[in-house]
N, C-alpha and C positions, 0 to 999 in steps of 0.2 A: 504494500500500500504506500505509494509515493506521498511525501509531504512536500508541499510547495509553499515557499515564502513569497508573499506579494508585497511589493513596495512601489511607491509612485511619488512623484513631485519632491524629489530630494533637493532640487535647486542648488546643487553644489555643496550640500551638507549631508554627511553620512554619520548618523548617531552610532557611537560604539556599541550601544545596546542591541543594535540589529544583529551583530555577530552572536551575541548570547541568545537572543530570542529565536534566531534561525539556525541554531546549532544542530537541531534534529531534522532539518530540511534536506531533501534530496536535491532540490533545485530552487533557484530564486528567479522570479519573473519581475522585471522592472517595467512599469507601465508609462515611462516617459517623463520628460522634464527632469532629466538626470542632472544636467547643469555642469558637469565636469567629467572628462574621461577618466580621471583618477578614481571616481566613485565606482564606475563600471569595472575598472581594473581591480579594485579592492574586493568587490563582490565576486568577480570571476576567480580570483586567487583563493577565495574562501569556499565557494560552492559553484557547481555548474550554474550558469546564469544566462537567461535569455532576456532580451530587451528590445523595446521599440522606442523610437524617438518621440519627443514631445515638441510643442511649439516654441519652447525657449532654448532648445538644444541647438548647438552651433551647426553651421552648414557642414562642417567636417563630420560631426556625429551623424547628421542626417544622411550623409553619403555612405557611412559605415553600417548604419542600423536600418531595419525596415520600418515603414510607417505602421504596418500591421503584420501580425503573424497568426497563423492558425496552427494549433498544436493538438495532436491526438494523444490522449492519455487515458488508459484504463476504460476505453470504450466511449469516452466523452470527447467532444470537439470544442476547444477553447479558442475564442478570438481575443487576442491581445491587441489593444489599440489605445492611444493616449486619449483622444477625444471621441466619445460615442454619443453624447447628449443623454437625455433622460429617457428611460423606458416608459412606454413603448414607442415614443417618438424619437427614434434615433436619427442621426445625421445621414446625409446622402451616402457617404462611403459605407457606413454600417448597413444601411438599407440595401444597397447594391450587393453587399456580401451575403446578407440574409436571403436575397432573392436567388442566389446561385449556389450557396453552400449550406450544408446542414451544420448549424452551430447550436451547441447546448448551453454554453456559458460565455458571456461577454465580460471581460475584465478590462477596466480602464482606469485612468487617473483624471487629471485636469481640473476637476471641480474642487479639489481639496476637501471634499466631504465624503466620509466613509459611508458606504451604502451596501446593503444586501437586499435585493428586490427579486421577487418571483414575477417575471413578466409573463402573465398568463396569456396575453394576446398573441405573443410569439413563442410561447412555451420555452422560455429561456431564463436562466438565472443570470442576474446582472450583479457584478461585484465591483466595488471601488474601495481600495484599502485606505483612502484618505491620503493626506500629505505627510511625508516623513521628514521633510525639511523645515527650515525656519522661515522661508520666504512665503508670503501670501497672507490671506485674511483669516485663516484657520487659527484657532486658539490652542488646540492640542494636536500632537503629532501621533500618527498611527501607522501600523503595518498590519497585515493579515497573514494567517497561515490556513491552508486547506489541506485536508487529507482526501485523497482520491482513491476509490476502491470500487471496481466492478460496476462502472457506469453511474457512480454516485459520488457526490461530495459528502463524505461521512462525518466530517468534523470541520467546523470553521471557527477560527479564533481571531477576534479583533484584539490587537495588542497595543496598549497605550505606551508610548515612548516618553511622554511627559509634555509639559507646556512648551510652546515655541520660544 
């Protein structure tokens, strides 16, 4: 049963607590607005890491990272993207993907607001781990962990990192 650490909107700041909280993770997925290549390097040195770029990431990072990624894991198809909008009214990029791909879970960042929503209209689970960095309007910093087993997310944990 893989354990995945979800992180977004670090904006150039990686809290050392992330390494403690993600110790049992098999992979880390960063949902964009990384802010500095050093953050991605530190995460990759710690655990296998996948990432998509966000709207504040440099042109160089945007050349190196995908805008979106579809990952198949334990019978589920995950869409990783920085900006998705709110369920069920997704932005055009996400709507186009949903029209051509079978997606079970959308995981995004951008809003700086942690969210777990069952989108019944599209039969999708929508996750946003909130912001892990210190930039933005959020008051508290968060990451998430999910356990994936046999076509299900069997455990989801919202982890508070502290105030920004």
